C-alpha positions in Angstrom: 107.0 151.8 99.0 103.3 151.1 98.3 102.4 148.5 95.7 99.2 149.5 93.9 97.7 146.9 91.5 95.2 147.7 88.9 92.0 145.7 89.0 89.7 145.0 86.1 86.9 145.7 85.3 86.2 148.1 88.2 88.3 150.9 89.4 89.2 154.5 88.9 91.1 155.7 85.9 92.7 159.1 86.6 94.5 161.2 83.9 98.2 161.4 84.6 98.7 164.8 83.0 97.3 168.2 83.8 95.4 167.6 87.1 97.1 164.5 88.4 96.7 163.9 92.2 99.4 162.6 94.5 98.8 159.8 96.9 98.1 161.0 100.4 100.1 159.5 103.3 97.0 157.5 104.4 96.6 155.9 101.0 97.7 152.3 100.8 95.8 151.1 97.7 94.2 152.6 94.6 92.2 150.8 91.9 92.9 151.6 88.3 91.5 150.4 85.0 93.5 148.0 83.0 93.2 150.3 80.0 95.9 152.5 81.5 98.6 152.8 78.8 101.5 151.9 81.2 102.6 148.5 82.5 104.6 150.2 85.3 104.3 153.7 86.7 105.9 155.5 89.6 104.1 158.1 91.7 106.0 160.3 94.0 104.7 162.2 97.0 106.4 163.8 100.0 106.1 160.7 102.2 105.6 157.8 99.8 106.8 156.4 96.5 104.1 154.2 94.9 104.4 151.7 92.0 101.4 151.1 89.8 101.1 147.9 87.8 98.2 147.5 85.3 96.8 144.2 83.9 97.1 143.6 80.2 95.1 146.0 78.0 91.7 144.7 76.9 91.5 145.0 73.2 87.7 144.9 73.3 87.7 148.6 74.4 88.6 151.0 71.7 90.6 154.1 72.3 88.0 156.0 70.3 85.4 155.3 73.0 85.1 157.8 75.9 86.5 156.7 79.2 84.2 155.4 81.9 86.3 156.2 84.9 83.5 156.7 87.4 81.2 154.0 86.0 84.0 151.5 86.3 84.1 152.2 90.0 80.3 151.6 90.5 79.7 148.1 91.9 76.4 149.0 93.6 74.2 152.1 94.1 76.1 152.8 97.4 79.0 154.0 95.3 76.9 156.9 94.1 76.2 158.4 97.6 79.3 160.5 98.0 79.6 161.7 94.4 79.5 165.4 93.7 77.0 167.0 91.3 79.8 167.3 88.7 80.7 163.6 89.2 77.1 162.6 88.8 76.9 164.5 85.5 80.1 162.7 84.3 78.7 159.4 85.4 75.5 160.1 83.4 77.6 160.8 80.3 79.5 157.6 80.8 76.3 155.5 81.3 74.8 157.1 78.2 77.9 156.3 76.2 78.0 152.7 77.4 74.3 152.2 76.8 74.7 153.6 73.3 77.2 150.9 72.4 75.4 148.0 74.1 72.0 148.8 72.6 73.4 149.5 69.2 75.2 146.2 69.3 72.0 144.4 70.3 70.1 146.4 67.6 67.3 147.3 70.0 65.4 150.5 70.4 67.4 152.9 72.5 65.5 156.2 72.8 63.5 155.4 75.9 66.5 153.9 77.8 68.8 156.8 77.0 66.2 159.4 78.0 66.2 158.3 81.7 69.9 158.2 82.3 70.1 161.3 84.5 66.9 160.4 86.2 68.2 156.9 87.1 71.5 158.3 88.4 69.6 160.8 90.6 67.3 158.1 91.9 70.1 155.9 93.0 72.0 158.9 94.4 69.1 159.9 96.6 67.4 156.6 97.5 68.9 153.5 99.1 68.1 150.5 97.0 67.5 147.6 97.7 66.1 148.7 101.1 64.1 151.4 99.2 62.0 149.7 96.5 62.4 151.1 93.0 59.8 149.8 90.5 59.8 150.4 86.7 56.8 150.2 84.5 58.6 149.6 81.2 61.5 147.2 80.9 63.3 149.2 78.2 63.8 152.0 80.7 65.7 149.8 83.2 69.0 149.5 81.3 70.8 152.4 83.1 69.3 151.0 86.4 70.9 147.6 85.6 74.3 149.2 84.9 74.3 150.9 88.3 73.1 147.8 90.2 76.0 145.4 89.5 74.8 143.9 86.3 77.1 145.6 83.9 78.8 142.4 82.7 75.4 140.8 82.0 74.3 143.9 80.1 77.1 143.3 77.6 75.1 140.2 76.4 71.9 142.2 75.9 69.9 140.7 73.0 72.3 137.8 72.4 71.0 134.2 72.3 71.0 132.9 75.9 72.3 136.4 77.0 70.8 138.9 79.3 67.0 139.3 78.5 65.8 142.5 77.0 62.8 142.3 79.2 61.5 141.9 81.9 64.0 143.1 84.5 66.0 140.5 86.3 63.4 139.9 89.0 65.8 137.5 90.7 67.9 140.6 91.6 67.4 142.2 94.9 67.3 145.5 93.1 64.2 144.5 91.1 61.4 143.9 93.7 58.8 143.5 90.9 59.1 142.6 87.2 57.9 144.9 84.5 55.9 143.2 81.8 54.0 145.3 79.3 53.8 148.4 81.5 51.2 150.1 83.8 51.8 147.7 86.8 54.4 149.6 88.9 52.0 151.9 90.8 49.7 149.0 91.7 52.5 146.8 92.9 54.2 149.7 94.6 51.0 150.6 96.5 50.7 147.0 97.6 54.3 147.1 98.9 53.6 150.4 100.7 50.5 149.1 102.5 52.5 145.9 103.5 55.3 148.1 104.8 52.8 150.1 106.9 51.3 147.0 108.3 54.8 145.7 109.3 55.8 149.1 110.8 58.8 149.6 108.4 60.0 152.9 106.9 61.5 152.0 103.5 60.5 154.2 100.6 58.6 153.0 97.5 59.4 154.6 94.2 57.4 153.8 91.0 58.6 155.1 87.7 56.1 155.4 84.9 56.1 157.1 81.5 53.6 159.0 79.4 53.1 156.0 77.2 52.1 154.0 80.2 49.5 156.6 81.2 47.4 155.5 78.2 46.5 152.4 80.3 43.6 152.5 82.7 45.3 150.5 85.4 47.6 153.5 86.1 44.6 155.7 87.0 42.9 152.9 89.0 46.1 152.6 91.0 46.5 156.4 91.5 42.9 156.7 92.7 43.4 153.9 95.2 46.7 155.4 96.3 45.0 158.7 97.0 42.3 156.9 99.0 44.6 154.8 101.0 47.0 157.8 101.5 50.1 155.5 102.0 53.5 157.2 101.5 54.9 156.4 98.1 56.6 158.3 95.3 55.4 158.1 91.7 57.8 159.6 89.1 56.2 160.4 85.7 58.9 160.3 83.1 57.3 162.5 80.4 59.3 162.1 77.2 56.6 164.2 75.5 55.3 161.4 73.3 52.1 162.2 71.6 49.5 160.4 69.6 48.5 163.7 68.0 48.7 163.3 64.2 50.4 166.6 63.9 53.3 166.6 66.4 54.0 170.3 66.0 50.4 171.0 67.3 50.7 168.7 70.3 50.9 170.4 73.6 54.4 170.5 75.3 55.2 171.1 78.9 57.7 174.0 79.1 60.9 173.7 81.2 62.5 176.9 82.2 64.0 178.7 85.2 60.5 179.6 86.6 59.3 176.0 86.4 62.5 174.8 88.1 62.1 177.3 90.9 58.4 176.4 91.4 59.2 172.7 91.5 61.8 173.2 94.2 59.3 175.4 96.1 56.6 172.8 95.9 58.9 170.1 97.2 60.4 172.1 100.0 59.7 171.3 103.6 58.8 175.0 104.4 56.2 175.1 101.7 54.7 171.8 102.7 54.5 172.8 106.4 52.9 176.1 105.5 50.3 174.3 103.3 49.5 171.7 106.0 49.2 174.5 108.6 46.8 176.4 106.3 44.7 173.3 105.9 44.5 172.8 109.6 43.5 176.4 110.2 40.7 176.4 107.5 39.3 173.1 109.0 39.0 174.9 112.4 36.9 177.7 110.7 34.5 175.1 109.3 33.8 172.9 106.3 32.8 175.8 104.0 36.1 177.7 104.6 38.1 174.6 104.1 36.5 173.8 100.8 36.8 177.4 99.7 40.5 177.4 100.5 41.0 174.0 98.8 39.5 175.4 95.6 41.8 178.5 95.8 44.8 176.2 96.3 43.8 174.0 93.3 43.2 177.0 91.1 46.5 178.5 92.0 48.4 175.3 91.5 46.6 174.9 88.2 47.7 178.3 87.1 51.4 177.8 87.8 51.5 174.1 86.8 51.4 172.6 83.3 48.2 171.4 81.7 46.7 168.3 83.4 48.6 168.8 86.6 45.4 169.2 88.7 44.3 165.7 87.4 46.8 164.1 89.7 45.7 166.3 92.6 42.1 165.2 92.0 43.3 161.6 92.2 44.9 162.3 95.6 48.6 162.6 94.6 50.6 165.7 95.7 51.9 167.1 92.4 55.5 168.4 92.0 56.8 169.6 88.7 57.7 169.9 86.0 61.4 169.1 86.6 64.1 169.0 83.9 64.9 165.3 83.6 68.4 166.0 82.3 69.4 168.5 85.0 71.1 166.4 87.7 71.2 169.3 90.2 67.4 169.9 90.0 66.6 166.2 90.1 68.7 165.6 93.2 67.3 168.7 94.9 63.7 167.7 94.3 64.1 164.0 95.0 66.0 164.7 98.3 63.1 166.9 99.4 60.6 164.3 98.4 62.5 161.5 100.1 62.2 163.5 103.4 58.4 163.3 103.3 57.1 161.5 106.4 53.4 161.8 106.3 52.3 163.4 103.0 50.8 160.3 101.3 51.4 159.6 97.7 53.5 162.2 95.7 53.9 162.5 91.9 57.0 164.1 90.5 56.6 165.2 86.9 60.0 164.8 85.1 60.4 166.1 81.5 63.0 164.1 79.3 64.0 164.2 75.7 64.4 161.0 73.8 66.4 162.6 71.0 69.4 163.2 73.3 72.5 161.6 71.9 76.1 161.1 72.9 78.9 162.8 71.0 79.4 162.2 67.3 82.8 160.6 67.8 81.3 158.1 70.2 78.4 157.3 67.9 80.9 156.8 65.0 82.9 154.4 67.1 79.7 152.5 68.1 78.6 152.3 64.4 82.0 151.0 63.3 82.1 148.4 66.1 78.6 147.2 65.1 79.4 147.0 61.5 82.5 144.9 62.3 80.6 142.6 64.7 77.7 141.9 62.4 74.0 141.6 63.5 72.2 139.5 65.9 71.0 136.1 64.8 67.3 136.8 64.7 67.5 140.2 63.0 65.6 140.4 59.7 67.8 141.5 56.9 67.2 144.8 55.4 64.7 144.5 52.5 63.2 141.2 53.7 59.4 141.1 53.5 57.5 140.4 56.6 53.9 139.2 57.3 53.0 142.7 58.4 54.2 144.1 55.0 51.9 141.6 53.2 49.0 142.4 55.6 49.3 146.1 55.0 49.4 145.6 51.2 46.3 143.4 51.4 44.4 145.7 53.6 45.1 148.7 51.4 43.9 146.7 48.4 40.7 145.7 50.3 40.1 149.3 51.4 39.8 150.2 47.7 36.9 147.8 47.4 35.3 148.5 50.8 35.3 152.2 51.6 34.1 151.5 55.2 37.3 149.8 56.2 39.2 151.5 59.1 42.2 150.4 61.2 42.7 150.6 64.9 46.1 150.0 66.4 47.0 149.4 70.0 50.2 148.4 71.9 53.6 149.8 72.5 55.1 151.3 69.3 54.3 150.4 65.8 56.1 148.2 63.2 57.4 150.1 60.2 54.8 148.6 58.0 52.0 150.2 60.0 53.4 153.6 59.5 52.8 153.2 55.8 49.2 152.1 56.6 48.8 155.1 58.8 49.9 157.4 56.0 47.7 155.8 53.4 44.6 155.6 55.6 45.1 159.0 57.1 41.9 159.8 59.1 40.8 156.2 58.9 43.8 155.0 61.0 43.5 155.3 64.8 46.5 154.7 67.0 45.4 154.5 70.6 48.7 153.6 72.1 49.0 151.3 75.1 45.2 151.2 75.6 44.2 147.8 74.3 41.0 147.6 76.3 39.8 150.9 74.8 40.9 149.7 71.4 38.6 146.7 71.5 35.5 148.5 72.7 36.3 151.5 70.4 36.4 149.0 67.5 33.1 147.6 68.6 31.6 151.1 68.5 33.0 151.7 65.0 31.4 148.4 63.9 28.0 149.3 65.4 28.3 152.6 63.5 28.4 150.8 60.2 32.2 150.7 59.6 34.5 147.7 59.1 37.2 148.0 61.8 40.4 145.9 61.6 41.7 146.0 65.2 45.5 145.4 65.1 47.0 144.2 68.4 50.1 142.0 69.2 49.1 138.7 70.7 50.7 139.4 74.1 49.0 142.8 74.4 45.6 141.4 73.4 45.6 139.4 76.7 45.0 142.7 78.6 41.8 143.3 76.7 40.2 139.9 77.0 37.3 141.0 79.1 36.3 143.5 76.4 36.7 140.9 73.7 34.2 138.7 75.6 31.6 141.2 76.7 31.8 144.1 74.2 32.4 142.0 71.1 31.8 138.3 71.2 28.6 138.2 73.4 27.0 140.9 71.1 28.3 139.3 67.9 29.9 142.6 66.9 31.9 142.2 63.6 35.3 143.3 64.8 38.2 141.9 62.8 41.1 141.2 65.1 44.5 141.1 63.5 46.8 139.3 66.0 50.4 140.1 65.3 53.6 138.7 66.8 51.9 135.4 67.4 53.9 132.5 68.7 57.6 132.7 69.6 59.3 136.1 69.3 63.0 135.5 69.6 65.0 137.9 71.8 61.9 139.4 73.4 61.5 136.1 75.2 58.3 135.2 77.2 57.3 138.9 77.8 56.0 139.4 74.2 55.5 135.8 73.3 52.1 135.2 71.7 51.5 131.7 73.0 47.9 131.8 74.3 45.7 133.6 71.7 44.6 130.4 69.9 43.3 129.0 73.2 41.6 132.1 74.5 40.1 133.3 71.3 38.9 129.9 70.0 36.9 129.1 73.2 34.6 132.1 72.5 31.2 130.9 71.1 30.8 133.4 68.3 34.4 134.0 67.2 35.8 132.8 63.9 39.4 131.8 64.4 41.8 131.3 61.5 45.5 131.5 60.7 47.4 131.9 57.4 50.2 129.5 56.4 51.9 131.9 54.1 51.5 135.4 52.5 49.0 134.1 49.9 46.7 132.8 52.5 47.2 136.0 54.5 45.8 138.1 51.7 42.9 135.7 51.3 42.1 135.9 55.0 42.1 139.8 54.8 39.5 139.5 52.0 37.5 136.9 54.0 37.4 139.1 57.2 36.3 142.1 55.2 33.1 140.2 54.1 32.1 138.9 57.5 29.5 141.2 59.0 27.5 139.0 61.4 30.1 138.0 63.9 33.7 138.7 65.1 36.7 137.1 63.4 40.4 136.9 64.1 43.5 135.7 62.5 47.1 135.5 63.7 50.5 135.7 62.0 54.0 135.5 63.4 56.7 138.1 63.7 59.5 137.8 61.1 60.1 137.1 57.5 57.7 135.4 55.1 58.0 131.8 54.0 56.8 132.6 50.4 58.6 135.5 48.8 57.8 135.2 45.1 54.1 135.8 45.2 52.9 139.0 43.6 50.6 141.1 45.8 47.3 140.3 44.0 43.9 141.0 45.6 42.9 138.3 48.1 40.1 135.8 47.3 37.6 135.1 50.1 37.9 131.7 51.6 34.8 129.6 52.6 34.6 129.8 56.3 35.6 126.6 58.0 37.3 125.1 54.9 40.8 123.7 55.1 42.9 122.3 52.2 45.2 119.3 51.5 48.6 120.3 50.1 50.2 116.8 49.6 48.7 113.3 49.6 50.2 110.2 51.2 49.0 107.0 52.8 51.2 106.4 55.8 50.6 109.4 58.1 48.7 112.7 58.1 50.2 116.0 59.3 47.6 118.7 60.0 49.2 122.1 60.5 47.7 125.3 61.7 49.1 128.7 60.7 52.8 129.1 60.1 53.5 125.6 61.3 52.2 124.3 58.0 55.6 125.3 56.5 57.3 123.1 59.1 55.0 120.2 58.3 56.1 120.5 54.6 59.7 120.4 55.7 59.0 117.3 57.7 57.2 115.8 54.7 60.3 116.4 52.6 62.5 114.7 55.1 60.1 111.7 55.5 59.8 111.2 51.7 63.5 110.6 51.5 63.0 107.8 54.1 60.2 106.2 52.0 57.3 107.5 54.2 54.3 108.8 52.3 52.8 111.8 54.1 49.7 113.9 53.7 50.1 117.5 54.7 46.9 119.5 55.3 46.4 123.2 56.1 43.6 123.5 58.6 43.2 127.3 58.0 40.5 127.4 60.7 40.6 126.5 64.3 37.0 127.5 64.7 34.9 126.3 63.0 36.9 123.2 62.2 36.8 121.6 58.8 34.9 118.5 59.8 34.9 116.9 56.4 38.7 117.3 56.2 39.2 115.8 59.6 37.0 112.8 58.8 38.9 112.3 55.5 42.3 112.3 57.3 41.1 109.9 60.0 39.5 107.5 57.5 42.5 107.3 55.1 45.4 107.3 57.6 46.3 105.3 60.7 48.1 108.2 62.3 47.3 111.9 62.7 49.6 114.6 64.0 48.4 118.1 64.6 51.0 120.9 64.8 50.6 124.5 66.1 52.7 127.3 67.5 50.5 127.8 70.5 49.9 126.7 74.0 48.2 123.6 75.2 44.4 124.1 75.0 44.4 125.5 71.5 43.9 124.0 68.0 44.8 120.5 69.1 42.1 120.6 71.9 39.4 121.4 69.3 40.6 118.5 67.1 40.6 116.1 70.1 37.1 117.2 71.1 35.8 116.5 67.7 37.5 113.2 66.9 36.6 111.8 70.3 32.9 112.7 70.1 32.8 111.7 66.4 34.1 108.2 67.3 37.2 108.5 65.3 39.4 107.5 68.2 37.3 104.4 68.7 37.6 103.6 65.1 41.4 103.3 65.5 43.0 106.6 64.5 46.1 107.3 66.6 46.5 111.0 67.3 49.4 113.0 68.6 49.5 116.8 69.3 52.6 119.0 68.9 52.2 122.3 70.7 54.4 124.8 72.6 55.5 123.2 75.9 53.8 124.0 79.1 56.5 126.5 80.2 57.9 129.9 79.2 60.6 129.7 76.6 63.4 132.2 77.4 65.0 134.5 74.8 67.0 133.0 72.0 67.1 133.1 68.2 63.7 132.1 66.6 65.4 128.9 65.2 66.7 128.0 68.7 63.4 128.7 70.3 61.6 126.4 67.8 64.1 123.7 68.6 63.5 124.1 72.3 59.8 123.9 71.7 60.1 120.8 69.5 58.4 122.5 66.5 61.1 122.2 63.8 60.6 120.1 60.7 63.0 117.5 62.2 61.0 117.3 65.4 57.8 116.8 63.5 59.4 114.1 61.3 60.8 112.3 64.3 57.4 112.2 65.9 56.0 110.7 62.7 58.7 108.0 62.6 58.2 107.1 66.3 54.5 106.6 65.6 55.5 104.2 62.8 57.8 102.3 65.1 61.0 103.5 63.5 62.5 104.9 66.7 66.2 104.5 65.6 65.6 106.7 62.6 63.7 109.2 64.7 66.7 109.5 67.0 69.0 110.0 64.1 66.9 112.9 62.9 67.4 114.6 66.2 71.2 114.2 66.3 
């Protein structure tokens, strides 16, 4: 008798009716899923009688969900090597089903991650990670990759506080040789790894996966051009989900996928075709340079005729183009990738894969997912449906200003758009320019609009503006071009962690000589700053606002009133200590003031409004009438507090006796958590600010009690 014990969570879950298979004489153990509906089962064969025992049924898995028999057996990519084409297809369905549940539970965008399921399965079936290096440009496309590389349990916590990060990939894993940030880095990093491999005489393969949103960024073409020049062996896979910035999607060009394109792709990748092509090149070179150039033009023309629009661009950059390939056809993907993987001395290759983001799992599965999510509730940092955000208020204010200033236009850059900006796009129509992941272009394009007599509002998330800093300096600030920068997602961003955290914009924008830098404390101030920016025509200006819900929700959306540049305001008056807040942290200063007033501490709360130029009169007033000054900002060291310190030290206020303390984001990256938890880690809550004030007053015991 053979005892067979089920092992959870990995194993194989066969069906015991219809096509059940008997144990062979050589079999001494079989792994089964614990969700088998039997506690004891007998299997009879000619030579053996086997008993199967399953562990207790896990109630977290619903019978409504599709089984994941093959996925449960995948502990590493090595488990994919011997799977048949049919089994690979089944695995792809199981991965898509599981991802649908995980992503829906985390309430994260799912389209891009679900589109690359078959591609990911094919990559790991053909290549040998982690020996072969697989690099991803966009973190959201790595979810299937993580499921297949031993991180399935971690993926169950996706998006949860202190759970698995949404992005970047877990670069501590041997399967992630390089972390994806905001995209466009995989070819550059992969080329570096390929050159290093060549220097060391190794033979591992380098695979860089990019997508068509990434191709909006210039670094991709810089890397391709350099790859063509260096001619190192590497594979670039372009996942073309047929996104388009075309205002009329039905008019945007689409790359067709059919039997002819599949046949041509297989031909292009075949060894016979490549050898024939190389032989032809060698023969034409022997006839002379003129013959070789003539043959090269014929080759380019022929490949341009049979390939999709734009395919010859990659050839011009020096990459051997193969495609298009159906990204949901496992058989075609495996065939082409196997041929490409066999390349020995062909230099860089680009495989053009067409995927569809609208692919979904079955209706029954989606219904089960929806029901499960509804029962489980939402993540802690998700904004409730109907809650107004800063972006909502900004859009309303800008639309109002556009009625008074007909020259106002909007430029948007970055990955995706918030729902509010879709409304702005519809209202502005031809005055709204979405340039995608091309922040550098967005900045200089906005400068050109301003030089042409328009009033551009350039909308870029804080973390993405970092990539365009050189353009901000040379194309805008040095020339005093009146571009209005709207910096969204400023400060901490919850479950997106450090990848999209806007910690540095106060520092890197306020150090520019001609830039006006301001931040609203609530939606009223936000509408005022939109009006202020619209009137500034002699220099650039920027203001930031955080992601998430508004602090003030009962304000009617009246037209903004322009603010005097460099003019702050006092919100409450007290004599013991002064709190000077910048931006959204003014609200936390008010919360601290409320706590301190109950302890008999009289507090002045001031809203700086401007980081540059500073309100010098306000600072002198606070220093003269208080013994202690605390500045508070949701930004890195080197920002607003540094400007205050520079002034009060040079103005002699520190010599006169004022005691100053800055509260900023700590000098490290804060990992994903709920916004409230992140603020607590950063020491920026009302309680932290009040505790700092009490410690300055020598009331340390009360300060400690506030933190308990």
